[in-house]
N, C-alpha and C positions, 0 to 999 in steps of 0.2 A: 490217544493223542490229538491234539488239534491240528486242522490243517493250516498251511502256510506259515508255519513258525519261522521256516529258513527265510522266506521272503519277508516276514516282518523283521527279523534281525537285520537283514540286508538293507531294506528301505529306511529303518531307523538309523542305521550306521551312516547311510549317504546324508543324512540331515544332521546327525548329532555328533560325528566325529571331528567336526571342526572345533579346535582347540580354542577356548575362551581366554582373553587376555587376562593376565593376572592384575587385577585392580581391585580398588576399595569401593567403588560406587557402580551403580547400575550402568550409566552411560558408557563406562570403560569396556564393559563386556557386550554390549549390544552391537555385534557385528553381523551383517548380512549374511545369511547363509550362502556358500558359494556355489551350491547346487540349485539355486532359485532358477526356475525355467526362464529362458531366453523368450525375449519380446521382440517381435518386429517393429521396425520404425513406427508403422501406424498405431500398433497396439500402444507403444510407449507414449505416443502423443496423446491417445485418448486417455491412458492411465495418468499422465501428468494433467491432463486438463481436469479430470476428476478430482485428483488429489489437491488441486488448487482451490476448488470450490467447498469441498467437504471438511468440515472441522476434524483435526487430528488430535490424538492423544498418544504419548509415549508411555514408557513402562512406569516409569515414576508417578506419572499422572494418573494411570490407571489404578495403581496401588492405592494413591491418595482419595481417588474418587470412590473405589469401592469401600474404603474405611469411613469416608464422609457420608456416602450416599449408598447404603447396602440395598436399597431399592433398585439400583441399577441393574438393567437387564443385559447380560452378555450374550451375545449371539456367535456362535462358531458356524461359518457358512461352508466349511469342508463337508466331505460326505462321511457317513458313519464308518465306512472301511477305514478312512484316513486316520479317524480319531482311535480306532481299535489298533492300527498297525503302527501308527507314528508317534506313540508316547501319550496319547490321552488328550485332555482338553483342559482349559483353565478352570480352576476350582473356585466358581464364584458363587455368592449366595443365590443368585437368580440367573440361571444359565439354561440356555436352550441351543441344541444342535438344529439349525435349519440350513439345510445344503442351499447353494446359490441359486440353483435352478428351480427350486420350490419356494424361496423365500416371499416372493410376492403374494403367493397363494396361501401361505400358512401364517404369515406374520400377525395377522388381525385375530386368529384365534389364541396367539400365545400372548400378545400385548394388546390389551383393550384400549387403554388410555394413550393417546398419541403425544402427550406430554411427558411420558415416561422417559427418564434418562436410558438411552441405549448406547452400547459400544459393540461394535461389529469387528470380528477379525477372521483371518484365516491363518495360513502357515507363514506366507512371507509377504503379506500386504498386497497381493494382487487381485484377488477376487473382492477382498472385502471392502475397498473403495467403492467399486461399482455396486456392492450391496448397500452400503450406507448411502450412497447417491440414490439409490431406489427407494429406500426407506424414506427419504426427505421428500421425494417425488410424490409419495403416497400420503404425505401430510405429517409425518412424524417430525417433532419440532426440536428434539434435543437428541441428535444422533452424532456420534463420533466414530471415526475409523482408528482401531489401535494399529498404528503404523508400524510398530515393531514386530507384530507377529507372534505366534504361539511359540515357536522354536527359540526366539530370544527370551521370552517369558519362561520358558523351562530352563534354558541355560543359565538364568539368573537365580535358579533354585527357589522360584516362587511356587505357590500351592497348585498342584496339578491334580486332577481326577483321572486315574488310570482306569482303563476298561478290561484288563486281564493283566494280573500281577504274576500269574503262573502259566505261561503259554504252553508249557509241555504237559498240562494236566487239564482235566474237565474242572477242576476247582479254581476259582477266581484267585484265591490266594492260598499258599501253603499254610499248614498249621504253625501256630506259635505257642511256646511254652508260656502259660501264665503264671503258675507256680509249679514246683516239682510235682510231675504226675498228672496235671490238668493242662489240657492243650485246647486250642479252638482255631478252627480256620475261619478266619472272619471274612463274611460274604460282601459282595457290592452293597452299596446303600442304594443304588438304583432300582428299579423294577427288573424282575427276571427278563434276561434277553438270550438270543441264540448265543450271543458272544459269551456272556458270562455263564453259560450253560446252567441257569436257574439258580445259580450259587449267589442269591442275595440275601442270605440270612447266615448265622452263625451256626457251625458244624462245630460241636465241641465234644470232647472225650476225656474220659479219666481212665489212667492207666492203674490199676492196683495189682497186689500180689495174687490176686485170684481172678483174673480177667479184666476185660474192658467194657466200660459202659459208654454209649454213644448218646448224646442228646441231638436229636433230629436226624431223620433217615435221609433227608437230602430230597431234592426236587426229581430225581430221575434215578435209574439203574446205574447208569454209567458214572453219575456223579458220586453215587454212594461207593461204588467200586474205586473209584479214584481216591476217596477219603479212606478207605481200607488199605490201599496201597501204602499210603502214608503212614498209618498207623502200624503197619507190618514192618516198617523201617525202624520203628522206635521199641516194639515189643514182640515178643513171640507169644503173648498172652491171647487167648481168642476173645472175640467180641461175644459177651454173654447177654447183654441187655441193650436194646435201643428204645430211648425214652421219647416220646412225641410231645413237643411243647404245646401244640395245638393242631387243629385239623387242616390247616392251610396246605396247599400241594407242596410247598418247598420244604415243609416239615415231615411230609409223611409218604410220599409218591415213591421213594427210594426203598420202601420197606421190604418189597419182594426179595431185592438183592440180599438184605440182611437175614430174612428168613432162610434163604439158601445156604447161608453160613452158619445156621443152627442159632442164631441170636433169638431172644424172646422179645418181642415189640410190646411195649407198655404205653398205655394211654389211659387218660381220665374217661370216666363214663360219659360225660358230656362230649368229649372229643370223638369217642367211638361213635356215639348217635350221629353226630354231624357228619362224620365220615361215611356212614352207612347211607346218609340222605344225600351228600353231594359229592361223594368221593369219584365217581365216574365221569361226573361233569368236570371236576378239576382235572382228572386226567385227560380228558378231551381237549380242555384249554392248553395244558402243557405240551401234548402232541403237536398241535397246531403251531405253537411257538418253537418247540425244540426240533422238529422234523426228525432228521437222522439221529440227533442225540437221544430222542426217546426210545431208543432201541431197546427192547427187552423189558421196558417199564411196564407193569402191570398193577392195578388197583389191588391190595390186599388189606384185610382188617387187622387190628391188633390182636395179639394172643392173650395178653393179661390187661384187665381193667381194674383200675383203682377208684376211690372216692376221694377222701381228703389227704391221706398220707399213706405212702407204702416206704417201709424200711428195708433197705438191702445191706447186708454185711458181706463185704467182699475182701477177704483177708483182713488187713488191719484197718481197712476204711469203712467208715459208717456213712452211708448215704441216704438222705431223705428225699424221696419224690413227694413233692408238696403241691396241692392245690389249696391256696389260700382264700380263694373267692373269685368272683366275677371281675374281670378287668378288660383285657383287649379283645378276647375272643374265646369261643366255647372251650371250657375246661382248661384254661391256662395253666401249664405245668411248669414247675421249676424244680431244679435239684440243689439241695442245700447240703453243704458238707461242713458241720459245724467246727470240728476240730481244726479245720483250715481256715475258718472264717470267710468261705467262699461260696457265692451263690451263682449258679448259672440260671438266670432270671428269666429267660425266654423273652416273650413280648408283653410281660408285665412291665418291662423298664426300657426306656429307649433314651438315647442321646444321638448326636450327630446327625440323624435324620429325624424329621418330624413323624410323630406317630400317627398312625392312620386310625379313625373313628370309622367303624362300620354301621350299618343301619340298625344292627341288633347290639351294639356296644352300649353298655351301661356306664356312663361315665361317673355318675355319683357313686355307684358301687365300686368302681374302679379306685376312687380315692378312699373309701373306706377299706378296700383289700390293701391299700398301700400302707397303711398304719400296721398292719399284720406283717407285712413284707419287711418294713423298716425295723420292726421289733426283732427281727432275726438278728440283728446285729453284724450283718456282713461288712467286711472290711475290702473285699474286692468282688465286683459284680461283672459277670459276662452277661450283656444283655441280649436281645435277640438279633439286633443290628448295631454295627460299631464295635470298636474295640473295647477290651476290658477296661474298667474304671472304678470309680467307687460311688459310695451311696449318695454323697452330696450331689454328684454330677447328674446321676440319673433322676434324682428328686427334682433338680432344677428343671430339666428338660421333659419330665414325664408329668409328675404330680402337680407341680408349679404351672405348667402349662395347661393342663386340666382345669385347675381352679382358676386361673386367669381367665380361660375362654368361657367357662361357665359364669363367671361373674360378669364379663362383658356381655353375654346373652341375656342373663337375668335381668341386667339394667334395661337393655333394650326392650325387653317383653314388658317390663314394669312401664316404660314409657310409650308403649303402643306400637313398638317398631315391627316391620314386617319380616319376612324371610329374605326379600331381597336387601334389607338392611343389615341382616345378620352376615351376609356375605362381606360386607365392609367393616366389620368390627375390628378393633386394633390388635393386630398380631405381630406388629412390628418388630418387637424382641425377639421373635422366633422364625423370622423369614430367611435367616441365614442357613437354616437347617436344611440338609439335603431333602429333595422331594416336597419342599413346602410350596413350591408353586403347583404342584399337583394336589396337594392335599389341604392347604389352609381354607380355602373357601369351602370345600366340601365338609370339612370337619366342623366348620362354623354353622353350616345349615343343617347338618345333622344333631348337633347340640340343640339348636334351635327347635327343631321338630320335635325333639324328645322333652325339652324343658317346657314346652307349651302345655304338657298334660301332667307336669310333675306336682 
Protein backbone atom coordinates (compact mmCIF):
# COMPACT_ATOMS: atom_id res chain seq x y z
CA UNK A 1 0.00 0.00 0.00
CA UNK A 2 1.35 3.40 -0.94
CA UNK A 3 2.17 5.96 1.77
CA UNK A 4 0.11 9.12 2.34
CA UNK A 5 -3.07 8.04 0.54
CA UNK A 6 -5.15 9.52 3.40
CA UNK A 7 -3.20 12.77 3.18
CA UNK A 8 -3.66 12.71 -0.59
CA UNK A 9 -7.40 12.38 -0.25
CA UNK A 10 -7.68 15.13 2.36
CA UNK A 11 -5.55 17.59 0.42
CA UNK A 12 -7.41 16.88 -2.78
CA UNK A 13 -10.71 17.35 -1.00
CA UNK A 14 -9.63 20.71 0.39
CA UNK A 15 -9.11 21.99 -3.12
CA UNK A 16 -11.69 20.15 -5.17
CA UNK A 17 -14.84 19.97 -3.04
CA UNK A 18 -15.84 23.50 -3.98
CA UNK A 19 -18.98 23.06 -6.05
CA UNK A 20 -18.80 24.48 -9.58
CA UNK A 21 -21.64 26.65 -10.78
CA UNK A 22 -23.98 24.92 -13.17
CA UNK A 23 -23.12 26.82 -16.32
CA UNK A 24 -22.71 26.29 -20.02
CA UNK A 25 -19.38 28.01 -20.56
CA UNK A 26 -15.93 28.08 -19.03
CA UNK A 27 -16.15 31.55 -17.54
CA UNK A 28 -19.19 30.61 -15.47
CA UNK A 29 -17.41 27.83 -13.61
CA UNK A 30 -14.00 29.42 -13.11
CA UNK A 31 -14.41 30.24 -9.43
CA UNK A 32 -11.39 31.04 -7.27
CA UNK A 33 -10.70 28.18 -4.85
CA UNK A 34 -11.75 29.27 -1.37
CA UNK A 35 -8.72 27.56 0.16
CA UNK A 36 -6.18 29.79 -1.62
CA UNK A 37 -3.41 30.79 0.81
CA UNK A 38 -3.96 34.18 2.44
CA UNK A 39 -1.54 36.95 1.47
CA UNK A 40 -0.13 39.75 3.56
CA UNK A 41 -0.69 43.28 2.31
CA UNK A 42 2.91 43.53 1.15
CA UNK A 43 2.68 40.23 -0.70
CA UNK A 44 -0.59 41.27 -2.31
CA UNK A 45 0.91 44.58 -3.48
CA UNK A 46 3.89 42.70 -4.93
CA UNK A 47 1.65 40.18 -6.71
CA UNK A 48 -0.65 42.91 -8.06
CA UNK A 49 2.34 44.78 -9.48
CA UNK A 50 3.69 41.65 -11.16
CA UNK A 51 0.28 40.75 -12.60
CA UNK A 52 -0.01 44.26 -14.05
CA UNK A 53 3.14 43.85 -16.14
CA UNK A 54 3.00 40.13 -17.03
CA UNK A 55 0.79 39.07 -19.99
CA UNK A 56 -2.17 36.98 -18.77
CA UNK A 57 -4.18 34.18 -20.38
CA UNK A 58 -7.44 32.64 -19.17
CA UNK A 59 -8.72 29.09 -19.65
CA UNK A 60 -10.50 29.68 -22.92
CA UNK A 61 -7.42 31.48 -24.22
CA UNK A 62 -5.10 28.64 -23.18
CA UNK A 63 -7.32 26.04 -24.84
CA UNK A 64 -7.30 28.10 -28.04
CA UNK A 65 -3.53 28.65 -27.91
CA UNK A 66 -2.75 24.97 -27.43
CA UNK A 67 -4.89 24.15 -30.45
CA UNK A 68 -3.39 26.88 -32.63
CA UNK A 69 0.18 26.64 -31.32
CA UNK A 70 0.93 23.06 -30.19
CA UNK A 71 4.57 24.08 -29.83
CA UNK A 72 3.59 26.09 -26.74
CA UNK A 73 5.59 25.04 -23.69
CA UNK A 74 3.43 24.74 -20.59
CA UNK A 75 5.33 24.91 -17.28
CA UNK A 76 3.88 23.88 -13.91
CA UNK A 77 5.90 25.59 -11.16
CA UNK A 78 4.46 23.55 -8.28
CA UNK A 79 6.46 20.81 -6.57
CA UNK A 80 6.36 17.22 -7.80
CA UNK A 81 4.62 16.24 -4.55
CA UNK A 82 1.80 18.70 -5.29
CA UNK A 83 1.31 17.24 -8.74
CA UNK A 84 1.18 13.75 -7.29
CA UNK A 85 -1.14 14.54 -4.38
CA UNK A 86 -3.41 17.22 -5.82
CA UNK A 87 -4.76 15.75 -9.01
CA UNK A 88 -1.98 15.85 -11.60
CA UNK A 89 -1.07 18.51 -14.14
CA UNK A 90 -2.36 20.03 -17.37
CA UNK A 91 -2.04 17.50 -20.19
CA UNK A 92 -0.36 19.71 -22.78
CA UNK A 93 1.69 18.55 -25.79
CA UNK A 94 4.88 20.18 -24.46
CA UNK A 95 4.89 20.13 -20.67
CA UNK A 96 7.55 20.60 -18.01
CA UNK A 97 7.38 20.54 -14.24
CA UNK A 98 9.95 23.05 -13.00
CA UNK A 99 9.39 24.03 -9.36
CA UNK A 100 9.43 27.76 -8.71
CA UNK A 101 12.66 27.63 -6.73
CA UNK A 102 14.56 25.92 -9.54
CA UNK A 103 13.06 27.61 -12.57
CA UNK A 104 15.84 30.14 -13.18
CA UNK A 105 18.48 27.40 -13.04
CA UNK A 106 16.70 24.79 -15.19
CA UNK A 107 14.69 26.65 -17.83
CA UNK A 108 17.51 27.02 -20.35
CA UNK A 109 18.03 23.25 -20.46
CA UNK A 110 14.33 22.75 -21.22
CA UNK A 111 13.59 25.65 -23.56
CA UNK A 112 16.49 26.64 -25.80
CA UNK A 113 14.77 29.16 -28.07
CA UNK A 114 13.80 32.27 -26.11
CA UNK A 115 11.09 33.11 -28.66
CA UNK A 116 9.22 29.89 -27.83
CA UNK A 117 5.65 30.53 -26.62
CA UNK A 118 5.52 29.71 -22.91
CA UNK A 119 2.58 29.55 -20.49
CA UNK A 120 3.37 29.28 -16.78
CA UNK A 121 0.89 28.16 -14.13
CA UNK A 122 0.48 26.93 -10.56
CA UNK A 123 -2.57 25.93 -8.52
CA UNK A 124 -4.09 29.35 -7.80
CA UNK A 125 -1.93 31.82 -9.76
CA UNK A 126 0.19 33.06 -6.88
CA UNK A 127 3.60 31.60 -7.71
CA UNK A 128 3.17 31.52 -11.48
CA UNK A 129 3.03 35.31 -12.09
CA UNK A 130 6.36 35.63 -10.28
CA UNK A 131 7.75 32.77 -12.37
CA UNK A 132 6.53 34.36 -15.62
CA UNK A 133 8.09 37.66 -14.59
CA UNK A 134 11.40 35.90 -13.97
CA UNK A 135 11.34 34.26 -17.41
CA UNK A 136 10.73 37.63 -19.04
CA UNK A 137 13.71 39.07 -17.16
CA UNK A 138 15.79 36.15 -18.45
CA UNK A 139 15.00 37.19 -22.01
CA UNK A 140 12.07 34.95 -22.92
CA UNK A 141 9.93 37.10 -25.15
CA UNK A 142 6.63 35.21 -25.44
CA UNK A 143 5.59 34.37 -21.87
CA UNK A 144 2.11 34.38 -20.33
CA UNK A 145 0.72 33.57 -16.93
CA UNK A 146 -2.29 31.22 -16.81
CA UNK A 147 -4.31 33.27 -14.35
CA UNK A 148 -7.11 30.75 -13.66
CA UNK A 149 -4.72 28.09 -12.31
CA UNK A 150 -4.71 24.32 -12.42
CA UNK A 151 -7.71 23.70 -10.17
CA UNK A 152 -10.01 25.69 -12.43
CA UNK A 153 -8.60 23.86 -15.46
CA UNK A 154 -9.41 20.53 -13.84
CA UNK A 155 -12.81 21.73 -12.63
CA UNK A 156 -13.63 22.63 -16.24
CA UNK A 157 -13.12 18.99 -17.24
CA UNK A 158 -10.13 19.75 -19.46
CA UNK A 159 -7.33 17.22 -20.12
CA UNK A 160 -5.29 16.35 -17.03
CA UNK A 161 -2.30 14.06 -16.75
CA UNK A 162 -2.64 12.03 -13.55
CA UNK A 163 0.41 10.75 -11.70
CA UNK A 164 -1.26 7.87 -9.89
CA UNK A 165 -4.68 6.50 -10.77
CA UNK A 166 -4.58 3.73 -8.16
CA UNK A 167 -3.28 5.23 -4.89
CA UNK A 168 -4.00 2.09 -2.87
CA UNK A 169 -1.84 -0.12 -5.11
CA UNK A 170 1.65 -0.17 -6.55
CA UNK A 171 -0.08 -0.21 -9.92
CA UNK A 172 -0.39 3.13 -11.70
CA UNK A 173 -3.88 2.10 -12.88
CA UNK A 174 -6.14 -0.86 -12.18
CA UNK A 175 -6.64 -3.49 -14.90
CA UNK A 176 -9.39 -2.84 -17.43
CA UNK A 177 -11.19 -5.50 -19.43
CA UNK A 178 -10.41 -5.06 -23.14
CA UNK A 179 -12.52 -7.97 -24.38
CA UNK A 180 -13.99 -10.82 -22.30
CA UNK A 181 -11.04 -12.66 -20.77
CA UNK A 182 -8.35 -10.17 -21.77
CA UNK A 183 -7.31 -7.44 -19.35
CA UNK A 184 -4.62 -4.77 -19.22
CA UNK A 185 -3.32 -2.49 -16.49
CA UNK A 186 -2.35 0.55 -18.56
CA UNK A 187 0.84 2.14 -17.29
CA UNK A 188 1.87 5.77 -17.18
CA UNK A 189 3.22 7.15 -20.45
CA UNK A 190 5.89 9.06 -18.53
CA UNK A 191 9.23 7.49 -17.58
CA UNK A 192 9.32 5.18 -14.59
CA UNK A 193 9.34 7.09 -11.31
CA UNK A 194 9.12 6.39 -7.61
CA UNK A 195 5.55 7.72 -7.66
CA UNK A 196 4.33 5.38 -10.43
CA UNK A 197 6.34 2.47 -8.98
CA UNK A 198 7.86 1.74 -12.38
CA UNK A 199 4.45 0.96 -13.87
CA UNK A 200 5.03 2.88 -17.10
CA UNK A 201 4.22 0.08 -19.51
CA UNK A 202 1.16 -2.08 -20.01
CA UNK A 203 0.80 -5.21 -17.87
CA UNK A 204 -1.71 -7.44 -19.63
CA UNK A 205 -3.16 -10.86 -18.91
CA UNK A 206 -5.43 -13.47 -20.45
CA UNK A 207 -7.75 -15.48 -18.22
CA UNK A 208 -8.50 -18.88 -19.77
CA UNK A 209 -10.28 -21.95 -18.51
CA UNK A 210 -6.86 -23.53 -17.96
CA UNK A 211 -4.89 -20.84 -16.20
CA UNK A 212 -3.71 -17.28 -16.74
CA UNK A 213 -1.07 -15.94 -19.11
CA UNK A 214 0.55 -12.62 -18.13
CA UNK A 215 2.39 -10.35 -20.56
CA UNK A 216 5.26 -8.52 -18.83
CA UNK A 217 6.57 -9.41 -15.39
CA UNK A 218 6.59 -5.77 -14.24
CA UNK A 219 9.33 -3.47 -13.04
CA UNK A 220 9.75 -4.97 -9.56
CA UNK A 221 8.60 -7.67 -7.16
CA UNK A 222 5.99 -5.55 -5.36
CA UNK A 223 4.46 -4.31 -8.61
CA UNK A 224 4.17 -7.89 -9.86
CA UNK A 225 2.55 -8.87 -6.58
CA UNK A 226 0.06 -6.00 -6.90
CA UNK A 227 -0.91 -7.14 -10.39
CA UNK A 228 -1.40 -10.68 -9.09
CA UNK A 229 -3.62 -9.35 -6.30
CA UNK A 230 -5.93 -7.92 -8.96
CA UNK A 231 -5.86 -11.11 -11.03
CA UNK A 232 -6.92 -13.11 -7.97
CA UNK A 233 -9.98 -10.87 -7.60
CA UNK A 234 -11.08 -11.96 -11.08
CA UNK A 235 -10.24 -15.67 -11.17
CA UNK A 236 -9.09 -18.62 -9.08
CA UNK A 237 -7.02 -19.90 -12.00
CA UNK A 238 -3.24 -19.91 -11.39
CA UNK A 239 -0.83 -17.83 -13.42
CA UNK A 240 0.92 -20.45 -15.56
CA UNK A 241 2.96 -18.32 -17.96
CA UNK A 242 4.57 -14.88 -17.96
CA UNK A 243 5.72 -13.64 -21.38
CA UNK A 244 8.40 -10.94 -21.55
CA UNK A 245 7.89 -8.52 -24.43
CA UNK A 246 11.57 -7.52 -24.37
CA UNK A 247 14.58 -7.18 -22.07
CA UNK A 248 13.79 -3.76 -20.59
CA UNK A 249 13.61 -3.57 -16.81
CA UNK A 250 9.92 -2.74 -16.64
CA UNK A 251 9.19 -5.87 -18.67
CA UNK A 252 11.29 -8.41 -16.78
CA UNK A 253 12.50 -7.37 -13.30
CA UNK A 254 9.36 -8.66 -11.57
CA UNK A 255 10.08 -12.20 -12.79
CA UNK A 256 11.28 -13.49 -9.41
CA UNK A 257 7.83 -12.96 -7.93
CA UNK A 258 6.14 -14.92 -10.71
CA UNK A 259 8.66 -17.76 -10.44
CA UNK A 260 7.80 -18.06 -6.75
CA UNK A 261 4.16 -18.54 -7.79
CA UNK A 262 5.14 -21.43 -10.07
CA UNK A 263 4.79 -19.57 -13.38
CA UNK A 264 7.02 -20.29 -16.38
CA UNK A 265 8.83 -17.19 -17.68
CA UNK A 266 8.98 -17.12 -21.51
CA UNK A 267 11.28 -14.91 -23.59
CA UNK A 268 12.72 -14.75 -27.08
CA UNK A 269 16.28 -15.94 -27.50
CA UNK A 270 17.57 -12.42 -28.23
CA UNK A 271 15.74 -11.06 -25.20
CA UNK A 272 17.35 -13.70 -22.97
CA UNK A 273 20.80 -12.92 -24.38
CA UNK A 274 20.34 -9.21 -23.72
CA UNK A 275 19.07 -9.93 -20.21
CA UNK A 276 22.14 -12.05 -19.47
CA UNK A 277 24.35 -9.20 -20.70
CA UNK A 278 22.64 -6.22 -19.02
CA UNK A 279 20.17 -7.60 -16.47
CA UNK A 280 22.10 -6.70 -13.34
CA UNK A 281 22.71 -3.18 -14.63
CA UNK A 282 18.94 -2.78 -15.17
CA UNK A 283 18.38 -4.01 -11.63
CA UNK A 284 20.82 -1.44 -10.23
CA UNK A 285 19.14 1.40 -12.14
CA UNK A 286 15.72 0.33 -10.88
CA UNK A 287 16.91 0.04 -7.26
CA UNK A 288 18.33 3.56 -7.36
CA UNK A 289 14.98 4.91 -8.54
CA UNK A 290 12.62 2.67 -6.58
CA UNK A 291 14.51 2.66 -3.26
CA UNK A 292 12.25 0.90 -0.70
CA UNK A 293 9.88 -0.20 -3.48
CA UNK A 294 12.66 -2.43 -4.84
CA UNK A 295 12.11 -4.72 -1.83
CA UNK A 296 12.68 -8.42 -2.70
CA UNK A 297 13.38 -7.70 -6.36
CA UNK A 298 16.18 -9.83 -7.79
CA UNK A 299 17.30 -10.50 -11.34
CA UNK A 300 16.41 -13.92 -12.70
CA UNK A 301 16.63 -15.43 -16.19
CA UNK A 302 13.66 -16.80 -18.19
CA UNK A 303 12.69 -20.47 -17.96
CA UNK A 304 11.71 -21.10 -21.57
CA UNK A 305 13.30 -19.66 -24.72
CA UNK A 306 11.64 -19.53 -28.14
CA UNK A 307 12.78 -18.35 -31.57
CA UNK A 308 10.02 -17.26 -33.95
CA UNK A 309 6.80 -18.75 -32.62
CA UNK A 310 5.52 -20.64 -29.61
CA UNK A 311 1.95 -22.01 -29.57
CA UNK A 312 0.16 -22.41 -26.26
CA UNK A 313 -3.14 -24.22 -25.91
CA UNK A 314 -4.82 -23.11 -22.70
CA UNK A 315 -8.24 -24.72 -22.45
CA UNK A 316 -10.31 -23.34 -25.33
CA UNK A 317 -7.81 -20.51 -26.00
CA UNK A 318 -5.17 -20.71 -28.73
CA UNK A 319 -2.35 -18.28 -27.94
CA UNK A 320 0.54 -17.60 -30.29
CA UNK A 321 3.76 -16.12 -28.88
CA UNK A 322 5.36 -14.37 -31.86
CA UNK A 323 8.60 -12.69 -32.82
CA UNK A 324 7.92 -11.28 -36.29
CA UNK A 325 11.28 -9.61 -36.72
CA UNK A 326 13.42 -6.74 -35.50
CA UNK A 327 11.57 -3.65 -34.36
CA UNK A 328 11.91 -1.64 -31.16
CA UNK A 329 14.16 -3.81 -29.00
CA UNK A 330 15.94 -7.15 -28.75
CA UNK A 331 13.59 -10.05 -29.42
CA UNK A 332 10.36 -8.01 -29.46
CA UNK A 333 7.54 -10.37 -28.54
CA UNK A 334 3.78 -10.15 -28.96
CA UNK A 335 0.85 -12.42 -28.09
CA UNK A 336 -1.63 -13.01 -30.90
CA UNK A 337 -5.09 -14.47 -30.19
CA UNK A 338 -6.40 -15.26 -33.69
CA UNK A 339 -9.95 -16.26 -32.71
CA UNK A 340 -10.38 -12.94 -30.91
CA UNK A 341 -8.58 -10.83 -33.54
CA UNK A 342 -6.62 -9.28 -30.65
CA UNK A 343 -2.89 -8.76 -30.36
CA UNK A 344 -0.92 -7.76 -27.27
CA UNK A 345 1.69 -6.04 -29.39
CA UNK A 346 4.29 -4.91 -26.89
CA UNK A 347 6.68 -2.24 -28.11
CA UNK A 348 6.29 -3.06 -31.77
CA UNK A 349 3.35 -0.61 -31.70
CA UNK A 350 3.01 2.84 -30.13
CA UNK A 351 0.46 5.63 -29.87
CA UNK A 352 -0.23 8.32 -27.23
CA UNK A 353 3.49 8.52 -26.45
CA UNK A 354 6.34 8.95 -28.92
CA UNK A 355 8.25 5.78 -29.64
CA UNK A 356 11.89 5.75 -28.52
CA UNK A 357 14.67 4.82 -30.93
CA UNK A 358 17.64 3.18 -29.22
CA UNK A 359 21.22 3.10 -30.47
CA UNK A 360 20.70 -0.45 -31.72
CA UNK A 361 17.16 0.01 -33.06
CA UNK A 362 17.01 -0.76 -36.80
CA UNK A 363 14.22 1.48 -38.07
CA UNK A 364 14.37 0.06 -41.61
CA UNK A 365 13.79 -3.46 -40.31
CA UNK A 366 11.07 -2.18 -37.98
CA UNK A 367 9.15 -0.98 -41.03
CA UNK A 368 9.68 -4.37 -42.71
CA UNK A 369 8.44 -6.15 -39.58
CA UNK A 370 5.39 -3.90 -39.56
CA UNK A 371 4.08 -5.47 -42.77
CA UNK A 372 4.07 -8.91 -41.08
CA UNK A 373 2.47 -7.40 -38.00
CA UNK A 374 -0.33 -5.76 -39.93
CA UNK A 375 -0.90 -8.95 -41.94
CA UNK A 376 -2.13 -10.65 -38.76
CA UNK A 377 -5.42 -8.83 -39.26
CA UNK A 378 -5.85 -7.67 -35.68
CA UNK A 379 -8.94 -5.63 -34.89
CA UNK A 380 -7.88 -4.79 -31.32
CA UNK A 381 -4.32 -3.79 -30.40
CA UNK A 382 -2.96 -3.52 -26.88
CA UNK A 383 0.34 -1.67 -27.43
CA UNK A 384 3.30 -1.51 -25.10
CA UNK A 385 2.22 1.93 -23.87
CA UNK A 386 -1.15 3.67 -23.99
CA UNK A 387 -4.62 2.19 -23.97
CA UNK A 388 -6.16 -0.40 -26.31
CA UNK A 389 -6.78 0.83 -29.84
CA UNK A 390 -6.93 -0.36 -33.45
CA UNK A 391 -4.40 -1.05 -36.17
CA UNK A 392 -5.00 2.20 -38.03
CA UNK A 393 -4.10 4.22 -34.93
CA UNK A 394 -0.85 2.45 -34.13
CA UNK A 395 0.08 2.47 -37.81
CA UNK A 396 -0.28 6.27 -37.87
CA UNK A 397 1.85 6.88 -34.80
CA UNK A 398 4.40 4.07 -35.29
CA UNK A 399 5.00 3.02 -38.89
CA UNK A 400 4.06 6.38 -40.39
CA UNK A 401 6.29 8.20 -37.90
CA UNK A 402 9.24 5.96 -38.76
CA UNK A 403 8.65 6.46 -42.49
CA UNK A 404 8.33 10.22 -42.02
CA UNK A 405 11.47 10.52 -39.91
CA UNK A 406 13.55 8.39 -42.27
CA UNK A 407 12.31 10.42 -45.26
CA UNK A 408 13.26 13.70 -43.56
CA UNK A 409 16.71 12.41 -42.62
CA UNK A 410 17.34 10.86 -46.06
CA UNK A 411 16.62 14.18 -47.73
CA UNK A 412 18.89 15.94 -45.26
CA UNK A 413 21.75 13.52 -45.98
CA UNK A 414 21.30 13.93 -49.77
CA UNK A 415 21.63 17.69 -49.31
CA UNK A 416 24.79 17.35 -47.23
CA UNK A 417 23.17 18.14 -43.89
CA UNK A 418 24.94 17.50 -40.60
CA UNK A 419 23.98 15.77 -37.38
CA UNK A 420 23.17 19.17 -35.89
CA UNK A 421 20.76 19.74 -38.78
CA UNK A 422 19.13 16.38 -38.11
CA UNK A 423 18.04 17.54 -34.67
CA UNK A 424 15.94 20.23 -36.38
CA UNK A 425 14.06 18.08 -38.93
CA UNK A 426 10.32 18.56 -39.08
CA UNK A 427 8.48 16.45 -36.50
CA UNK A 428 5.70 18.97 -35.83
CA UNK A 429 2.91 16.48 -36.52
CA UNK A 430 4.21 14.26 -33.71
CA UNK A 431 5.20 16.75 -31.01
CA UNK A 432 1.86 16.42 -29.21
CA UNK A 433 2.74 12.83 -28.24
CA UNK A 434 3.75 12.22 -24.65
CA UNK A 435 7.53 12.17 -24.13
CA UNK A 436 8.12 13.95 -27.47
CA UNK A 437 10.22 16.62 -25.76
CA UNK A 438 12.54 13.94 -24.40
CA UNK A 439 12.69 11.80 -27.54
CA UNK A 440 12.15 13.75 -30.77
CA UNK A 441 15.65 15.18 -31.07
CA UNK A 442 17.42 12.01 -29.95
CA UNK A 443 15.30 9.91 -32.34
CA UNK A 444 16.30 12.12 -35.26
CA UNK A 445 19.96 12.01 -34.30
CA UNK A 446 20.01 8.23 -34.02
CA UNK A 447 18.25 7.78 -37.36
CA UNK A 448 20.78 10.14 -38.95
CA UNK A 449 23.76 8.23 -37.57
CA UNK A 450 22.30 4.93 -38.77
CA UNK A 451 21.30 6.14 -42.23
CA UNK A 452 24.73 7.64 -42.89
CA UNK A 453 25.94 4.07 -43.43
CA UNK A 454 22.90 2.44 -45.06
